[in-house]
N, C-alpha and C positions, 0 to 999 in steps of 0.2 A: 532296361536300365532303370534303377531306382534313382529318383531325383532327390535333391537335398530337402525339398519340402514334403517328401513322402510320396509324391506322385510317381507314376510309372510311365516310362517312355517305351513304346513298343512300335516297331515298324519293320518293313522288309525292304532292304536295299537291293536294287536291281543288279548293280555291279559295283564291286569295290576291289581295288588292288593297290599294292604298294609300288611306288615309283620314286626313286631318288629320296628315300627315307620318309615319304609322306603318303598318306592314304589318298587315293583318287576315287571319288564316288561319282557314279553316273546313274541318273534316274531317267528312265524313258517314259515319255508321256505322249499320248496321241492328241490331247486337247490343250497343250501348253499355250497355244495362241488364243484360246477363248478368253473373253473379258473376265478379269478377276481371278482366273485360275493360276496364271503365272506367279502372282504374288503368293498365293497359297502354297504352290509347289516350291518356290524359293525358300519359304519359311520351313517347309518340310526338310529340304536339303540342309538348311542350317542346323536343324536338330540332328540329322544323320551325322553331319560332320562333328558336332559337339559330342555326340555319344561315342563315335569311334575314337576321337582324340582322347576323351576321358578314360575310356576302357583300355586303350592300348598305350597311352603316353606318347603317341606320335601325332604330328600335325595332320590335318585333313583338309582337302579341297574338294568341293562338290560342283558338279555340272549338270544342268538340265538339258536333256536332248529331246526335242520334239520330233516325233516320227509320224 
């Protein structure tokens, strides 16, 4: 997705589906409990939600699932 500042947002969403009129995004991580990683992954999920909402016009909620 092209950002307003000309940058490009690129990523691969592990799982996304529509439920009750909103996108549900799930990202699976094996090291989500590692120091500093959770914050990084939460930011990544925020971007995923932003992108799907902007591209589709539907709200989005994102969840991090440590496996």
